[in-house]
N, C-alpha and C positions, 0 to 999 in steps of 0.2 A: 554632443558634437561628434560627428562621424565623418570619415573620409568619403568624399563623393567622386574624386578623380585622382589618378596617380600618374606620375611619369614612369618611364621604363626602369629607371634606377630604383625607385621605391618598390615597384612590382618585383624587381629581381631579388630584393632582399627579403621578400616574404610578406609585405604589406598587401592589404586587399581592400577593395571598395566596400563600404559599409562598416568597416572596422572602427571602433571608438578611438578618438584622438588620444585619450590617456593611455590606452593599451598600445597604440602605435608608438607613442613617445617612450614607453617602457621598453619596447623592442629596439627602438632607434632614437636615442636621446638627441642626436643632432638633426632630427627631422624638422624641416622647414614647412610650416603649415600656413596657408593663405586662405582667408575666408572666401567661400564661393560666392560669385556674383553672376547669376544667370543672365541678367540684363546686359551686363558688360560683355559676357561671352557671346551673346547674340549679336551685339553691335560689332564685335571683332570679327565674327564670322561673316557678317554682312559686308563689312569693309574689305575683307579678304575676297569675297565674291566679286565686289566691284573691281578689285585689282586684277582678278583672273580674267576680266573682260578683255585684257590685252591679248589673250590667246584665242578667245572665241566669244561671240555674243550670247551663246547658249550656256549659261551658268545657272545651275539650280541648287538650292539649299536642300540638304537631306538630313533631317533630324537636327540635332544641336552640335554635331561635330564632324560633318562631312559635306563635301561639295561634289556635284556631278558636272563635268565639263564635256560637252559634245563637240569634239574637235574635228568632226567630219568636214572635209573640204578646207581645213585651216592648216593642216600640218605642212603643206608645201611652202607656206609663207615663212616657216622657220627651218626649212631644210629637211623635212621628213619627221616621222613619228618619234624616232629616237632623239633627234635634235630638240624637238619640242619638249619631250619628257625630261631630258637632261637640263635644259634651260630652266624649266619650271622647278625642278628639284633644287638646282643650285641657287636660284633666287630665293626660294623659301628658306633654305638653310642660312643664307647670309642675312635674311630678315629676322632670324631668330626663331623660326618655327620648326618644330619637330613633327614632320608630316610623313605620312605613308601614301605613296602614289602607286597606281597601277593603270596600265592602258591595255584595253582589250576591245573585242568587238561588241560587247554588251555592257550596260551599266551594272547589271547584277553581278557579273563575273568580275568586273573591275573592283567593285566594292568588296567582294569576297576575297580577292587577292590582297587588297590593301589591308583588310581586317586580319588576314593571316600572316602579314608581313612579306608576301611575295611581291616585292617591288620590282617590276620589270615591264617591258613591252612584249605582249604575248602575240606571236605571229598568228595570222588567221588559219583556222583549221585545227588548232591545238586546244580548243576550249574544253572539250570533254576530258582530255588527258589531264589538264590542269585542275579541273573541278573535282576529279576523283580524290585528290589528295587533300582537299580543303575541309575544315571542320564544318559541321552542319550549322554551327552558330554564326558562320559567316554569311549564311543565306538570308539573314534578317527575319528569322522565324520568331514567333512569340515564345517567351520563356516556358509557358506551360507545354507547348508543343515540343520544345527541346527536351524538357524533362521526360515526356512520354517516349520520345525516340531513344533517349539515353537508357531508360529502363528496359527497352527492348534490345539493347546492345548496339544501337545504330548511332554512331558518333561522327562519321565522315560522310561527305556527299557520295563517295563511291559505294557506300553501304546500301544506298537506296536507289542508285541509278539503274540497276538491273532488276529490281524487284517488280512484281506485278503492280500496275498503277492503281487498279480499282481497289484492291484490299488496302493499299497504302493510304489512299484518299479516304476510304471509309473509316479507318482506324484513327488517323492523325489529322484529318481535315484536308480541304483542297489547297490550302496555302502552301503545303509542302511541294506539291506538283507545280503550282504556279511559280514559285520562286526558282525551282529547278529548271523549268522551261524558260524563264526569263534569263537565267544565267547562261543557258545554252543557245539562246537566240531563237528558240522555237516559238516563243510568245513575246510580242513587243512590250517594251516598257518605255513609254515616252518620257523625255526629260522636259519638264515644264520650266522654261527659263524664268529666273527671278524678275527680270526686267523685259519689257517688250522689245522685240528685235527691230532695229532700225530698218527703214525702207532702203536707204542707201548709206554707205559709209566710205570714207577715204582716210587713210592712215599714213603717218610718216614716222618712222623710227630714226632717231637722231644719233649721230656718232658722238656729239658733245651735247650735254644738257643745256637748255636755255632757261633763263630766268626773267628776262625783260618782257614787259607787256607788248612793246612794239614788235619784238621778235615773234611772240605768240600770235599777234594779229597778222603778221606777214605769213606765218605758216597757215593760219586759218584762211587767208585769201588764196594761198597756193592750193590748198585742199579744195576750197570752193570752186576753183577753176576746173579741177578734175571732175567735180560733181556736176558742174554746169553743162558739160557736154552730154552726160547721160540724161539729165533732166530734159535737155532740148530734144534729144532723140525720142523720149517718151511723151513729150508734150505736157510735162508736169512742172510744177513749181513747189518749192518747199514752204510749209506752213510753220513747222517747229524744227529748230536746229539745236544740236547739242555739241559742244566742244568739250571733249574729254581729255584731260591732261594727266598723264601717269608720271608721278614724281619718282625720283631716284630711290627714296626711302620707302616706297610702296604705297604712299598715300595717293588717292585719286581725287582730282578736282573736276567737277562737272559743271559747266555753265550752259544753261538752257535759255534760249530766246524764242520769241514767237513773232511771226510776221502776220499782219492783219489781212494780207492777200498773198496768194502764191507768188513766189519770186525765185529767180535763179541767178540773178546778176551777182557776180562775185563781190563787187564793191558794196552793194547794199547788204549782203550777208555779213561781210566784214564790218560794216558800219554798225550793225546791230550788236555785234560782240564788242566793238569799241565802246559803245554806250554802256553796255553791261559791266565791262571791266572798270570803266570810270566810276560806276555806282558802287562797286564792291572793292574799290582800290585799297582801302584800309584793311579789309578782311582777306585780301588775296595774299596768300603765303606761298611763294615759290620754293621755299626751302633751299635745297642744294640744286634745284633745277628739275626740269621735266625732260624725260628721255623719249617719250612717245606722245604724239598728238594725234587725236582722231576727231574728224568732223563727221557727224551723222545727221541724216535727215529723218526725223522721227515721224513726221506726217507730211503728206503731199496733197495737192489739189490740182485740178486741170488748169492749165495756163493758157489763156486766150491770147493769141498773137495780135498785137496792136501795132499798126503802122503809123508813125508820127507824121503829121502834116508839115508843110513848109513853114507855116507861121510859128510853130512851136520849136523849130530847129534852133538849137543853141541856148534855149532857155534853161536856167539853172534853179528856178523856183522849186521849193519843196512840195511834193505832192502830199495829199492827205494820208495815204498809206505810209509814206516815208516818215511823216511826222508822228503818226500813231506808233509805228514800229520803234522809233528812237525813244519816245517818251516811255513806252512800256518796257523797253530794254533797260532803261535807266532806273525807273521807279517800280517796276514789277508788272506782271501781266494783270489785265483787268482793271487798271486804274482809270482808263478812259471808258466811259459808259454812255450809251445812247438810250433814249426812251423808246420802248416798244409796246405795242398794244397787246392786251390780254383779252380773252373771250369772257368779258364780264361787263355788265352795265352799271355796277356799283362803282362810283368814281375812284375810290382809293384802291380798287382792284383792277381797274380798266387799263392801267399802264404800269410798267416797271422799268427799271434801269438794267440793261444787259451789257456785257462786255462788247466793245466795238468789234464789228465784223460787217462784211458786205450784206450778209443775210439780215443782220440786225438793222442796218441802215435802210434796207428795202422795207422792212417792217415799220420803220419810223418815218416813212415819207409822209409829207403833209397831205397828200391826196387820200391817204388811208385813214386819217384822223377824222373824228366826227366834226360836223359843221356847227354844232351847238356851242354857244358862247361858254367858255370855261375860264376860271380865274387863272391869272399868270402864276400864282403861288397856291398850290393845293397842299393842305396839311396832311401828313401821313395818318394822323389820328384826329378826328374832329374834336374840337374843344367846346365844353359846355358854356352856354351864355344864359343870362336872365333877360327874357324878352316879354313885352306887353303888346298885345294886338287889339285893334278896335273891335274886330269881329272874330269869332273862334277860328274860322278857316282862312282869315286874311293875313296879310303881311304884318310884321311888327311895326309899331310906331316909335318905340324906344327899346333899347337893349343895353345891357352892361356886359362888357367883355374885357377880361384882364384888368379888372378894377377901374375901367374907364367907361363913362356914361356916354351914349350916342343917341342923338335924336334923328329919326329917319325923315328925309325930305322926299325921296322918290323910291319906288319899289316896283319890281317886275316879277311876275310869277303867279301861281306856283308851277313848278315842273315836278311832276310826281315820278319817283323812281321806286319801284317795288323791290322788296328784299329778295335775295336768292335763297329760297327755302331749302334747297339741297345742301347749303352751307350753313346758313344761319338758323335753320329750323322753321317749321311751319308756323310758329307763333310770332315770328319776327315782324316788326311793324314797318309800314311804308314810310317814305320820306317825301316831304314837300319842300322843294328848294326855291329860294327867293334871291334875286339880285337886288341888293340894297345900296343906296347912296345916302350918307348922312349929311348934315348941314355943313360940314367942313369939306365936302367933296370927296371924301374917302368912300370907296366902294368895296362891298363885302359879299360873300356868298354864304347865306345861312340856310338851314333847313329845320323843319319841324318834324320830329320823329313821333309817329303815332297819330291816331285820329281821336277827336272828341267823341265821347260816348262809347268808345270801344276800349274795354279794359278798366281795371280798378284805378289806375294811375293816370293823371292828365298827360298830354303830350309834352315832350321836352324839346328845347331849342339847342342847336349846335352851330358853331362856326367852322366852316370847312375850307375856306380859302379867301384870299383877297385879290382884287383886280389891280392892275397897274395904274 
């Protein structure tokens, strides 16, 4: 058992990472040791990244102990860079986190400053002066590279900033110059956000926290009104919406709904969230209340303007899109499915169930389906039957299926369907389908797999569906 992480107090008394727990307790008997849990640490960092979304949508994870926040264009919402910095530091402190923060023009320099304990907002133009006094370990170099630099007497960034670049790269590798240039802004270092950035967002910061669902829905409707105007100007409608609620204690609750067709109407957006909140009512925990509410449009689509006719004026019947949206908001996305065609002539592969959408509905139109008679109920997997035919290539006269004996009164067929050799293999057998009616009036769809005289085994019979 060895120490994998220390707080500042433990480091100040001389303990170090990698030290044995027994040795550490001998040095400090009152040492409090907690077993490391990497998965729990990762979940905590991810939840903290969600919470930091209140400052900027561009939040990226860096390693297992750091976050990058790109606050470009966001600082004015909090009164400037210093106000944002102070607000973030104060909130983290009251939430119980011991964090190091730094704000500068580049991610690399901000990380280096925080690593070295230089917690401040660095004015633009002072990057080189600040970097000179920072240790090389703050530049995120590999341990082997740092050991080589230390052996050469190079321990601070200022020791290498004025050295010739070519010999430095040749001896210690190109990463040294890359990290140096990234910190100084000579080379870009993009921040890859942990979550995709929403197309549109509207936010409301509250003077008093809210806890009631009706209050939250009212705020969602208000924010939806702000987004409706922008969507109208762009000729777009929202397909996926997210209502993000920032709780007072730092927990973030995100509610996502999907619309089957692009929409912008405030009432319809709020209606989707009403259904979703009704579905998660027992699991919805407002705690001490939410202090910030944000409504985001995660995906958009073109919105075709439709002019209602006089006959439909005043009608309040529910449209198909509204019905699908409400059902999926309450029960989850994809619960309503429609049959769509696939490019296959094998019956069990010719169609599939896809989540409802207008594209899927277009693909399931009756005009696109084959005109051949197919059973009302098609089994996903054909079931074996025992059949007897009068002639080898003819229809069966009797068959046994699911332990029930049937005597055939009428039969139509065969309809031959060849196998798909690119899927089933070149040795796959063809199928001869028959429409069968027994003496009780029940109708079935059977097929014979294989041909007589072809192969060592005789053909086999299968039940593939039943007619209404």
